[in-house]
C-alpha positions as a Markdown table, in Angstrom:
| # | Residue | x | y | z |
|---|---|---|---|---|
| 1 | Met | 122.1 | 109.0 | 81.2 |
| 2 | Glu | 120.7 | 111.4 | 83.6 |
| 3 | Tyr | 120.9 | 111.9 | 87.5 |
| 4 | Phe | 119.6 | 114.6 | 90.0 |
| 5 | Arg | 121.5 | 116.1 | 92.9 |
| 6 | Tyr | 120.4 | 118.9 | 95.0 |
| 7 | Gly | 118.0 | 119.7 | 92.1 |
| 8 | Glu | 120.7 | 119.8 | 89.7 |
| 9 | Leu | 121.2 | 117.7 | 86.6 |
| 10 | Phe | 124.0 | 115.7 | 85.6 |
| 11 | Glu | 124.1 | 114.2 | 82.3 |
| 12 | Phe | 126.5 | 111.7 | 80.7 |
| 13 | Glu | 126.6 | 109.9 | 77.4 |
| 14 | Val | 129.2 | 107.1 | 77.0 |
| 15 | Lys | 131.1 | 107.4 | 73.5 |
| 16 | Glu | 134.4 | 106.0 | 72.1 |
| 17 | Tyr | 137.6 | 108.3 | 71.8 |
| 18 | Pro | 139.6 | 108.1 | 68.9 |
| 19 | Phe | 142.4 | 106.3 | 70.8 |
| 20 | Leu | 143.1 | 103.4 | 72.8 |
| 21 | Cys | 143.0 | 102.8 | 76.4 |
| 22 | Lys | 145.7 | 104.6 | 78.7 |
| 23 | Leu | 145.9 | 101.5 | 80.5 |
| 24 | Cys | 145.5 | 98.4 | 78.5 |
| 25 | Lys | 146.0 | 99.9 | 75.1 |
| 26 | Lys | 143.7 | 97.4 | 73.5 |
| 27 | Glu | 140.3 | 98.7 | 73.7 |
| 28 | Lys | 139.1 | 102.1 | 72.7 |
| 29 | Ala | 139.0 | 104.5 | 75.4 |
| 30 | Leu | 135.4 | 105.6 | 76.8 |
| 31 | Ile | 135.8 | 107.7 | 80.0 |
| 32 | Asp | 138.3 | 109.8 | 81.5 |
| 33 | Ile | 139.1 | 109.3 | 85.2 |
| 34 | Pro | 138.8 | 112.6 | 86.6 |
| 35 | Ser | 141.1 | 112.1 | 89.8 |
| 36 | Gln | 143.7 | 110.9 | 87.2 |
| 37 | Arg | 143.6 | 112.7 | 84.2 |
| 38 | Ile | 143.8 | 109.3 | 82.0 |
| 39 | Lys | 141.3 | 108.2 | 79.6 |
| 40 | Val | 140.4 | 104.3 | 80.0 |
| 41 | Cys | 138.0 | 101.5 | 78.4 |
| 42 | Lys | 135.0 | 100.1 | 80.3 |
| 43 | Asn | 136.9 | 96.9 | 81.9 |
| 44 | Cys | 140.0 | 99.2 | 83.0 |
| 45 | Tyr | 137.7 | 102.0 | 84.6 |
| 46 | Asn | 135.8 | 99.2 | 86.5 |
| 47 | Thr | 139.1 | 97.4 | 88.0 |
| 48 | Phe | 140.4 | 100.9 | 88.8 |
| 49 | Phe | 137.1 | 101.7 | 90.7 |
| 50 | Glu | 136.6 | 98.2 | 92.2 |
| 51 | Asn | 140.1 | 97.7 | 93.5 |
| 52 | Arg | 140.2 | 101.4 | 95.0 |
| 53 | Val | 137.3 | 100.2 | 97.1 |
| 54 | Lys | 138.9 | 97.0 | 97.9 |
| 55 | Lys | 141.8 | 98.6 | 98.9 |
| 56 | Ile | 140.2 | 100.8 | 101.3 |
| 57 | Ile | 138.1 | 97.8 | 102.7 |
| 58 | Glu | 141.0 | 95.7 | 103.4 |
| 59 | Lys | 143.5 | 98.5 | 104.5 |
| 60 | Tyr | 140.6 | 99.5 | 107.5 |
| 61 | Lys | 140.0 | 95.5 | 107.8 |
| 62 | Met | 136.2 | 96.4 | 107.3 |
| 63 | Ile | 134.6 | 93.1 | 106.4 |
| 64 | Lys | 135.4 | 89.5 | 107.8 |
| 65 | Ser | 134.4 | 86.5 | 105.8 |
| 66 | Gln | 131.7 | 85.6 | 108.6 |
| 67 | Asp | 130.2 | 89.2 | 108.4 |
| 68 | Lys | 126.5 | 89.4 | 107.5 |
| 69 | Val | 126.7 | 93.1 | 106.0 |
| 70 | Gly | 123.8 | 95.1 | 105.7 |
| 71 | Val | 123.2 | 97.7 | 102.8 |
| 72 | Phe | 120.5 | 100.4 | 103.2 |
| 73 | Leu | 119.2 | 101.0 | 99.7 |
| 74 | Ser | 117.9 | 104.5 | 98.7 |
| 75 | Gly | 117.6 | 104.3 | 95.1 |
| 76 | Gly | 120.4 | 106.5 | 94.5 |
| 77 | Lys | 123.5 | 105.7 | 92.9 |
| 78 | Asp | 125.5 | 105.6 | 95.9 |
| 79 | Ser | 124.0 | 102.9 | 97.6 |
| 80 | Ala | 123.4 | 101.0 | 94.5 |
| 81 | Thr | 127.2 | 101.0 | 93.4 |
| 82 | Leu | 128.1 | 100.1 | 97.0 |
| 83 | Leu | 125.7 | 96.8 | 96.8 |
| 84 | Thr | 126.5 | 96.1 | 93.3 |
| 85 | Val | 130.5 | 96.4 | 94.2 |
| 86 | Leu | 130.4 | 94.6 | 97.3 |
| 87 | Lys | 128.7 | 91.5 | 95.5 |
| 88 | Lys | 131.2 | 91.6 | 93.2 |
| 89 | Leu | 134.3 | 91.6 | 95.3 |
| 90 | Tyr | 133.0 | 89.4 | 98.4 |
| 91 | Pro | 130.2 | 86.9 | 96.7 |
| 92 | Glu | 131.4 | 84.7 | 99.9 |
| 93 | Ile | 130.0 | 87.3 | 102.4 |
| 94 | Gly | 126.2 | 87.2 | 104.0 |
| 95 | Leu | 124.9 | 90.4 | 101.9 |
| 96 | Gln | 121.8 | 91.7 | 102.8 |
| 97 | Ala | 120.0 | 94.5 | 101.1 |
| 98 | Ile | 117.1 | 96.8 | 103.1 |
| 99 | Phe | 114.9 | 99.1 | 101.7 |
| 100 | Ile | 112.8 | 101.6 | 104.2 |
| 101 | Asn | 109.5 | 102.5 | 102.5 |
| 102 | Leu | 109.2 | 105.9 | 104.3 |
| 103 | Gly | 105.5 | 106.2 | 103.1 |
| 104 | Ile | 106.5 | 109.5 | 100.4 |
| 105 | Lys | 103.2 | 108.9 | 98.5 |
| 106 | Tyr | 103.8 | 107.9 | 95.0 |
| 107 | His | 107.7 | 108.5 | 95.4 |
| 108 | Ser | 108.5 | 105.9 | 97.8 |
| 109 | Glu | 106.5 | 103.1 | 95.9 |
| 110 | Lys | 108.4 | 103.9 | 92.9 |
| 111 | Ile | 111.9 | 103.5 | 94.6 |
| 112 | Glu | 110.9 | 100.4 | 96.4 |
| 113 | Asn | 109.8 | 98.9 | 92.6 |
| 114 | Leu | 113.4 | 99.6 | 91.5 |
| 115 | Val | 115.1 | 98.4 | 94.3 |
| 116 | Arg | 113.4 | 95.2 | 93.9 |
| 117 | Thr | 114.4 | 95.2 | 90.6 |
| 118 | Leu | 117.9 | 95.7 | 91.1 |
| 119 | Cys | 118.0 | 93.3 | 93.8 |
| 120 | Asn | 117.0 | 90.5 | 91.9 |
| 121 | Thr | 119.4 | 91.5 | 89.3 |
| 122 | Leu | 122.0 | 91.2 | 91.6 |
| 123 | Asp | 120.7 | 88.2 | 93.5 |
| 124 | Val | 121.0 | 89.8 | 96.8 |
| 125 | Pro | 118.3 | 89.5 | 99.3 |
| 126 | Leu | 115.9 | 92.0 | 100.3 |
| 127 | Tyr | 114.3 | 93.3 | 103.3 |
| 128 | Val | 111.4 | 95.7 | 103.2 |
| 129 | Tyr | 110.7 | 97.8 | 106.2 |
| 130 | Ser | 107.2 | 100.0 | 105.6 |
| 131 | Leu | 107.3 | 102.8 | 107.9 |
| 132 | Pro | 103.5 | 103.5 | 107.4 |
| 133 | Glu | 102.8 | 99.5 | 107.9 |
| 134 | Lys | 105.4 | 99.2 | 111.1 |
| 135 | Glu | 105.0 | 102.7 | 112.6 |
| 136 | Gly | 101.7 | 103.9 | 111.5 |
| 137 | Tyr | 103.1 | 107.2 | 109.9 |
| 138 | Arg | 104.7 | 108.6 | 106.9 |
| 139 | Ile | 107.6 | 111.3 | 106.2 |
| 140 | Asp | 104.7 | 113.2 | 104.7 |
| 141 | Asp | 102.9 | 113.9 | 107.8 |
| 142 | Phe | 105.9 | 116.1 | 109.1 |
| 143 | Val | 104.4 | 118.8 | 106.8 |
| 144 | Phe | 101.7 | 119.2 | 109.5 |
| 145 | Thr | 104.3 | 119.8 | 112.2 |
| 146 | Tyr | 106.6 | 122.8 | 112.6 |
| 147 | Phe | 109.3 | 120.6 | 111.0 |
| 148 | Lys | 107.7 | 121.0 | 107.8 |
| 149 | Asn | 110.6 | 122.9 | 106.1 |
| 150 | Lys | 113.1 | 120.6 | 107.6 |
| 151 | Ile | 111.6 | 117.2 | 106.5 |
| 152 | Cys | 115.2 | 116.1 | 105.0 |
| 153 | Ser | 116.6 | 116.5 | 108.8 |
| 154 | Val | 113.4 | 114.7 | 110.5 |
| 155 | Cys | 113.8 | 111.8 | 107.8 |
| 156 | Gly | 117.5 | 111.4 | 108.6 |
| 157 | Thr | 116.9 | 111.1 | 112.3 |
| 158 | Ile | 114.1 | 108.5 | 111.8 |
| 159 | Lys | 116.3 | 106.4 | 109.5 |
| 160 | Arg | 119.4 | 106.4 | 112.1 |
| 161 | Tyr | 117.1 | 105.1 | 114.4 |
| 162 | Leu | 115.5 | 102.5 | 112.0 |
| 163 | Phe | 119.3 | 101.5 | 111.0 |
| 164 | Ser | 120.0 | 100.5 | 114.3 |
| 165 | Lys | 116.9 | 99.0 | 114.8 |
| 166 | Ile | 116.7 | 96.8 | 111.8 |
| 167 | Ala | 120.1 | 96.0 | 111.9 |
| 168 | Lys | 119.4 | 94.1 | 115.3 |
| 169 | Glu | 116.3 | 92.6 | 114.1 |
| 170 | Leu | 118.5 | 91.0 | 110.9 |
| 171 | Lys | 121.4 | 90.1 | 113.2 |
| 172 | Leu | 123.7 | 92.0 | 111.0 |
| 173 | Thr | 127.3 | 92.5 | 112.5 |
| 174 | Val | 128.0 | 95.2 | 109.9 |
| 175 | Val | 126.2 | 98.1 | 108.3 |
| 176 | Ala | 127.7 | 99.7 | 104.8 |
| 177 | Thr | 126.9 | 103.0 | 104.1 |
| 178 | Gly | 127.1 | 104.9 | 100.4 |
| 179 | His | 129.5 | 107.9 | 101.8 |
| 180 | His | 131.9 | 108.9 | 99.4 |
| 181 | Leu | 134.6 | 111.5 | 99.4 |
| 182 | Asp | 132.8 | 114.7 | 98.4 |
| 183 | Asp | 130.3 | 113.6 | 101.4 |
| 184 | Val | 133.1 | 113.2 | 103.8 |
| 185 | Val | 135.2 | 116.1 | 103.3 |
| 186 | Ser | 132.2 | 118.4 | 103.2 |
| 187 | Thr | 131.0 | 117.5 | 106.1 |
| 188 | Met | 134.4 | 117.8 | 107.7 |
| 189 | Leu | 134.9 | 121.2 | 106.2 |
| 190 | Thr | 131.4 | 122.4 | 107.5 |
| 191 | Leu | 132.1 | 121.0 | 111.1 |
| 192 | Phe | 135.5 | 122.6 | 111.0 |
| 193 | Phe | 133.6 | 125.7 | 110.3 |
| 194 | His | 131.4 | 125.6 | 113.1 |
| 195 | Gly | 134.1 | 124.4 | 115.5 |
| 196 | Asp | 132.4 | 120.9 | 116.1 |
| 197 | Phe | 135.8 | 119.1 | 116.3 |
| 198 | Ser | 134.3 | 115.9 | 118.2 |
| 199 | Gly | 132.2 | 115.4 | 115.2 |
| 200 | Ile | 135.2 | 115.6 | 113.0 |
| 201 | Ala | 136.8 | 113.0 | 114.7 |
| 202 | Lys | 134.0 | 110.6 | 114.4 |
| 203 | Leu | 134.1 | 110.8 | 110.5 |
| 204 | Gln | 136.2 | 108.1 | 109.9 |
| 205 | Pro | 136.1 | 104.9 | 107.4 |
| 206 | Val | 135.0 | 102.5 | 110.3 |
| 207 | Ser | 132.7 | 103.9 | 113.3 |
| 208 | Pro | 132.7 | 101.1 | 116.1 |
| 209 | Pro | 129.2 | 100.5 | 117.8 |
| 210 | Leu | 128.5 | 103.0 | 120.6 |
| 211 | Ser | 127.0 | 100.2 | 122.7 |
| 212 | Pro | 127.1 | 96.3 | 122.8 |
| 213 | Asn | 123.8 | 96.1 | 121.2 |
| 214 | Gln | 124.9 | 98.1 | 118.2 |
| 215 | Val | 126.8 | 97.1 | 115.1 |
| 216 | Lys | 130.0 | 98.4 | 113.3 |
| 217 | Lys | 129.2 | 101.2 | 110.3 |
| 218 | Ile | 131.9 | 101.2 | 107.5 |
| 219 | Lys | 132.2 | 103.7 | 104.2 |
| 220 | Pro | 133.7 | 101.5 | 101.7 |
| 221 | Leu | 133.3 | 104.3 | 99.4 |
| 222 | Tyr | 135.3 | 106.8 | 101.6 |
| 223 | Thr | 138.1 | 107.6 | 99.0 |
| 224 | Thr | 135.9 | 107.5 | 96.0 |
| 225 | Pro | 134.8 | 110.9 | 94.4 |
| 226 | Glu | 131.3 | 111.2 | 93.6 |
| 227 | Lys | 131.6 | 112.1 | 90.0 |
| 228 | Glu | 133.4 | 108.5 | 89.3 |
| 229 | Ile | 130.5 | 106.8 | 91.1 |
| 230 | Phe | 128.1 | 108.5 | 88.7 |
| 231 | Tyr | 130.5 | 107.2 | 86.0 |
| 232 | Tyr | 130.5 | 103.8 | 87.2 |
| 233 | Val | 126.5 | 103.7 | 87.4 |
| 234 | Ala | 126.5 | 105.0 | 83.8 |
| 235 | Leu | 129.2 | 102.5 | 82.3 |
| 236 | Asn | 127.5 | 99.4 | 83.8 |
| 237 | Glu | 124.0 | 100.5 | 83.6 |
| 238 | Ile | 123.3 | 100.2 | 87.4 |
| 239 | Leu | 119.4 | 100.8 | 87.9 |
| 240 | Ile | 119.1 | 104.0 | 89.9 |
| 241 | Ala | 116.2 | 106.5 | 90.2 |
| 242 | Asn | 116.4 | 109.5 | 88.0 |
| 243 | Phe | 113.9 | 111.8 | 89.8 |
| 244 | Leu | 113.6 | 113.8 | 92.8 |
| 245 | Cys | 112.2 | 113.2 | 96.4 |
| 246 | Pro | 109.4 | 115.9 | 96.9 |
| 247 | His | 111.0 | 116.8 | 99.8 |
| 248 | Ala | 114.4 | 117.5 | 98.1 |
| 249 | Asp | 113.8 | 120.8 | 96.9 |
| 250 | Asn | 113.9 | 122.1 | 100.8 |
| 251 | Asn | 117.4 | 120.3 | 100.8 |
| 252 | Pro | 119.8 | 122.8 | 99.1 |
| 253 | Pro | 123.5 | 121.7 | 98.0 |
| 254 | Lys | 125.8 | 122.3 | 101.0 |
| 255 | Lys | 128.1 | 125.8 | 100.5 |
| 256 | Thr | 131.1 | 123.6 | 101.3 |
| 257 | Lys | 130.3 | 121.1 | 98.1 |
| 258 | Lys | 130.1 | 124.5 | 95.7 |
| 259 | Ile | 133.6 | 125.4 | 97.6 |
| 260 | Leu | 135.4 | 122.4 | 96.9 |
| 261 | Glu | 134.0 | 122.2 | 93.3 |
| 262 | Glu | 135.6 | 125.4 | 92.5 |
| 263 | Met | 139.1 | 124.8 | 94.4 |
| 264 | Glu | 138.9 | 121.3 | 92.3 |
| 265 | Lys | 139.1 | 123.1 | 88.9 |
| 266 | Glu | 142.8 | 124.7 | 90.5 |
| 267 | Asn | 143.5 | 121.5 | 92.1 |
| 268 | Arg | 142.1 | 118.2 | 90.9 |
| 269 | Gln | 143.8 | 116.7 | 94.2 |
| 270 | Ile | 142.2 | 119.0 | 96.7 |
| 271 | Lys | 140.0 | 116.5 | 98.1 |
| 272 | Tyr | 142.1 | 114.1 | 98.6 |
| 273 | Gln | 144.6 | 116.5 | 99.9 |
| 274 | Leu | 142.1 | 117.8 | 102.8 |
| 275 | Leu | 140.9 | 114.0 | 103.8 |
| 276 | Ser | 144.8 | 113.4 | 104.3 |
| 277 | Val | 145.3 | 116.7 | 106.5 |
| 278 | Phe | 141.8 | 115.9 | 108.4 |
| 279 | Thr | 142.5 | 112.2 | 108.8 |
| 280 | Lys | 146.4 | 112.2 | 109.3 |
| 281 | Lys | 146.7 | 115.3 | 111.2 |
| 282 | Leu | 143.6 | 116.9 | 112.7 |
| 283 | Ile | 141.6 | 113.7 | 113.7 |
| 284 | Pro | 144.6 | 112.4 | 116.0 |
| 285 | Leu | 145.1 | 115.8 | 117.2 |
| 286 | Ile | 141.6 | 116.2 | 118.2 |
| 287 | Lys | 141.5 | 112.6 | 119.8 |
| 288 | Ser | 144.3 | 113.5 | 122.2 |
| 289 | His | 142.3 | 116.6 | 123.5 |
| 290 | Tyr | 138.6 | 115.4 | 123.5 |
| 291 | Gln | 138.6 | 112.1 | 125.4 |
| 292 | Asp | 135.3 | 112.6 | 127.3 |
| 293 | Glu | 132.3 | 111.7 | 125.1 |
| 294 | Pro | 128.8 | 112.8 | 126.5 |
| 295 | Pro | 126.8 | 109.7 | 128.7 |
| 296 | Leu | 124.7 | 107.7 | 126.7 |
| 297 | Asn | 121.4 | 106.6 | 128.0 |
| 298 | Thr | 118.7 | 104.4 | 126.9 |
| 299 | Cys | 115.7 | 106.3 | 125.3 |
| 300 | Ile | 112.9 | 105.8 | 127.9 |
| 301 | Lys | 110.2 | 105.3 | 124.6 |
| 302 | Cys | 111.9 | 103.3 | 122.4 |
| 303 | Gly | 114.8 | 101.7 | 124.0 |
| 304 | Glu | 117.6 | 102.9 | 121.8 |
| 305 | Ile | 120.7 | 104.8 | 122.5 |
| 306 | Thr | 120.5 | 108.4 | 123.0 |
| 307 | Ser | 122.8 | 111.3 | 124.3 |
| 308 | Ala | 119.6 | 113.1 | 125.5 |
| 309 | Thr | 119.7 | 114.0 | 129.2 |
| 310 | Asp | 116.0 | 113.7 | 129.4 |
| 311 | Lys | 116.5 | 110.2 | 128.1 |
| 312 | Ile | 113.8 | 110.7 | 125.1 |
| 313 | Cys | 115.6 | 110.2 | 121.5 |
| 314 | Ser | 115.5 | 112.9 | 118.8 |
| 315 | Arg | 113.2 | 110.3 | 117.0 |
| 316 | Cys | 110.7 | 110.1 | 119.8 |
| 317 | Lys | 110.6 | 113.8 | 120.2 |
| 318 | Arg | 109.6 | 114.2 | 116.3 |
| 319 | Val | 107.5 | 111.4 | 116.1 |
| 320 | Glu | 105.4 | 112.6 | 119.3 |
| 321 | Leu | 104.5 | 115.5 | 117.5 |
| 322 | Leu | 102.4 | 113.6 | 114.9 |
| 323 | Ser | 100.2 | 112.5 | 118.0 |
| 324 | Arg | 98.8 | 116.1 | 117.9 |
| 325 | Val | 97.8 | 116.5 | 114.5 |
| 326 | Glu | 94.2 | 115.3 | 113.8 |
| 327 | Asp | 94.0 | 115.3 | 110.1 |
| 328 | Lys | 96.9 | 114.0 | 108.2 |
| 329 | Asn | 95.2 | 114.2 | 105.0 |
| 330 | Ile | 96.3 | 115.9 | 102.0 |
| 331 | Glu | 94.8 | 113.8 | 98.9 |
| 332 | Leu | 91.1 | 113.5 | 98.8 |
| 333 | Thr | 89.1 | 111.7 | 96.7 |
| 334 | Gln | 86.5 | 113.2 | 94.4 |
| 335 | Glu | 83.7 | 112.1 | 96.6 |
| 336 | Ile | 85.4 | 113.2 | 99.6 |
| 337 | Phe | 86.2 | 116.6 | 98.1 |
| 338 | Glu | 82.7 | 117.1 | 96.9 |
| 339 | Asn | 81.6 | 116.5 | 100.3 |
| 340 | Tyr | 84.2 | 118.7 | 101.9 |
| 341 | Val | 83.6 | 121.7 | 99.9 |
| 342 | Lys | 79.8 | 122.0 | 100.9 |
| 343 | Ser | 80.8 | 123.4 | 104.1 |
| 344 | Leu | 83.3 | 125.8 | 103.0 |
| 345 | Asp | 80.8 | 128.1 | 101.2 |
| 346 | Ser | 82.8 | 130.1 | 98.5 |
| 347 | Asn | 86.1 | 130.1 | 100.8 |
| 348 | Trp | 87.9 | 127.6 | 98.5 |
| 349 | Ile | 89.3 | 127.5 | 94.9 |
| 350 | Leu | 89.9 | 124.4 | 92.6 |
| 351 | Ile | 93.1 | 124.8 | 90.2 |
| 352 | Asn | 93.3 | 122.7 | 87.1 |
| 353 | Leu | 96.7 | 121.5 | 86.7 |
| 354 | Asn | 96.6 | 120.3 | 83.3 |
| 355 | Glu | 96.1 | 123.8 | 82.1 |
| 356 | Lys | 99.2 | 125.3 | 84.4 |
| 357 | Glu | 101.7 | 122.6 | 84.4 |
| 358 | Asn | 104.5 | 124.7 | 85.0 |
| 359 | Leu | 103.6 | 125.6 | 88.5 |
| 360 | Ile | 105.3 | 122.2 | 90.0 |
| 361 | Lys | 108.6 | 123.3 | 88.6 |
| 362 | Asp | 108.2 | 126.9 | 89.9 |
| 363 | Ser | 110.4 | 128.4 | 92.6 |
| 364 | Val | 109.0 | 128.8 | 96.1 |
| 365 | Arg | 109.0 | 132.9 | 95.5 |
| 366 | Arg | 107.0 | 132.4 | 92.1 |
| 367 | Leu | 104.5 | 129.8 | 93.7 |
| 368 | Arg | 104.2 | 132.4 | 96.6 |
| 369 | Lys | 103.6 | 135.1 | 94.4 |
| 370 | Phe | 100.9 | 133.4 | 92.4 |
| 371 | Phe | 99.0 | 131.7 | 95.4 |
| 372 | Lys | 99.2 | 134.6 | 97.3 |
| 373 | Pro | 95.6 | 136.1 | 96.4 |
| 374 | Tyr | 94.2 | 132.5 | 98.1 |
| 375 | Arg | 96.2 | 132.6 | 101.0 |
| 376 | Asp | 92.8 | 132.3 | 103.3 |
| 377 | Lys | 91.4 | 130.2 | 100.7 |
| 378 | Tyr | 91.3 | 126.2 | 100.9 |
| 379 | Ile | 93.1 | 125.3 | 97.9 |
| 380 | Phe | 92.2 | 122.1 | 95.8 |
| 381 | Leu | 94.4 | 120.9 | 93.1 |
| 382 | Asn | 93.7 | 118.3 | 90.5 |
| 383 | Ala | 95.7 | 117.0 | 87.2 |
| 384 | Thr | 95.4 | 113.8 | 85.2 |
| 385 | Asp | 98.7 | 113.0 | 86.6 |
| 386 | Pro | 97.8 | 112.7 | 90.8 |
| 387 | Glu | 101.3 | 112.5 | 91.4 |
| 388 | Met | 101.7 | 116.1 | 90.2 |
| 389 | Ala | 98.8 | 117.4 | 91.9 |
| 390 | Tyr | 100.0 | 115.6 | 95.3 |
| 391 | Phe | 103.7 | 116.9 | 95.0 |
| 392 | Leu | 102.6 | 120.6 | 94.7 |
| 393 | Ala | 100.2 | 120.3 | 97.5 |
| 394 | Leu | 103.1 | 119.0 | 99.8 |
| 395 | Lys | 104.8 | 122.1 | 98.7 |
| 396 | Leu | 102.2 | 124.5 | 99.6 |
| 397 | Arg | 101.6 | 122.9 | 102.8 |
| 398 | Lys | 105.2 | 123.6 | 103.8 |
| 399 | Met | 104.8 | 127.2 | 102.5 |
| 400 | Gly | 101.6 | 127.5 | 105.0 |
| 401 | Phe | 98.9 | 127.3 | 102.3 |
| 402 | Arg | 96.1 | 125.0 | 103.4 |
| 403 | Ala | 96.5 | 122.6 | 100.1 |
| 404 | Tyr | 95.0 | 119.7 | 99.1 |
| 405 | Ser | 95.2 | 117.4 | 96.0 |
| 406 | Val | 92.2 | 116.0 | 94.5 |
| 407 | Lys | 92.3 | 112.5 | 93.3 |
| 408 | Lys | 89.8 | 111.3 | 90.5 |
| 409 | Ser | 88.3 | 108.1 | 91.0 |
| 410 | Glu | 89.4 | 105.6 | 88.4 |
| 411 | Asn | 86.1 | 104.6 | 87.1 |
C-alpha cells in the first residue's frame, strides 16, 4: 500500500513474521506497533488501536449517546480512519459524513467518488457541499490572486468557515477531526517557537464552542501516532486517496515534524512526553496567566464569528479578491484555444506534454529554468491526459507564467 504525505511516499506491505503475536500468542504476527515495540496480529492491532481511541473519547467525555457527530472527509487516511473507528465503536450515535468539494479540477471529483464509496461501505450517510455550486468559485481560482503561493492557507480558512456553516445546517452537536499525535505535538512546538502561548492553550482534545451558535470540536486521534494510523488503514484496506492534491507541492513538511522524527529515533516515547509536558504543565500555566481572549464579533458579510476588528472575517476578505479577477479560465477547449491565438500573433507557444512527461514531476527550480525563454509568451499545454496539462498549468500560474491547458474535444 502507498500513501503520499507532503510529497513523500510511504509504502507498507503486510507480511507474516515467523513467530506468534506477542499479545494473543495464537495468530502469526503481522505488524510492529512502533510506540510499543511489540509485533502483533491483525486482530490484536485493531483492538489496541481502537481501545486507545475509545479511552481518550471516554476520558474527555467527547461523545454522548444523543449526539449527532459530523466527520469532514478529505479522502486522506486520518479522516477515513476516524469515520471507520467511530462507526465501529459507537454504532448507536448519529454519525454524519461530510465532504466539501473544493472545485479543484479533476482532483476534487476523484476524491468525491472515493468518499462516496467509503461511506457506502460503512453505511454512513454522506452530505456533499459543492463549493463551485454553492459559493460560485473554486479553490483553483486563487492562483489569480496574491495568494497563489499560499493556496493551502486560503483553503484552510475557507474550510474552517464551512465547517461552522455546515455544522449548523446539519444540526450537528459535535464535529470530530482527524488531528493525530504528530499534528498536535508539532503544532504545539511550532507555536512555542513563535511565542504563541494562547494558541497552544487551544490545542486540547476538546474545543468548546466559542459562541452559542457553534458546536463542540473533538480530536479522538489526539494520542494516536500518524504512522500507526497508516498501518490501521493498510491492515483493514480502508479506501483512501494515494495521490496528491495539485496544490500540495506548495505545502512543505513542517520543520518541527522533521525534528520530531529525528528525536524519535533516540527516544520512541518523545511525542508522548512532549504532549504530557504541554497538556499537564504548560497549558494550565498559560491559562492561569492568559485570561483575556480577544473580543469576538459577527462578520458583517457572512454572519460567522470573527476576531477581526473591522468585523470582516478572513474568509470573506479572501473571497472578495476573486471579484477583481475577470477571467479565471485555466483550461481551454480546442475551439476556444484556436480562436484565442488568432489575436496573439506569434506571442505564444504550444507544448505537447506527451513528449515531455517528466515536466509535471520537475521541481519549481527546474521548471523555471525550462520555461524561462517563454516568460513573455502565452504558454499553452496539451496532453493525452488533460489532468496532466491542467495541473502543470496551475503550477506555472503560481510561478507567474501565463499558462493554459488545452483540452482536446472528445469527438
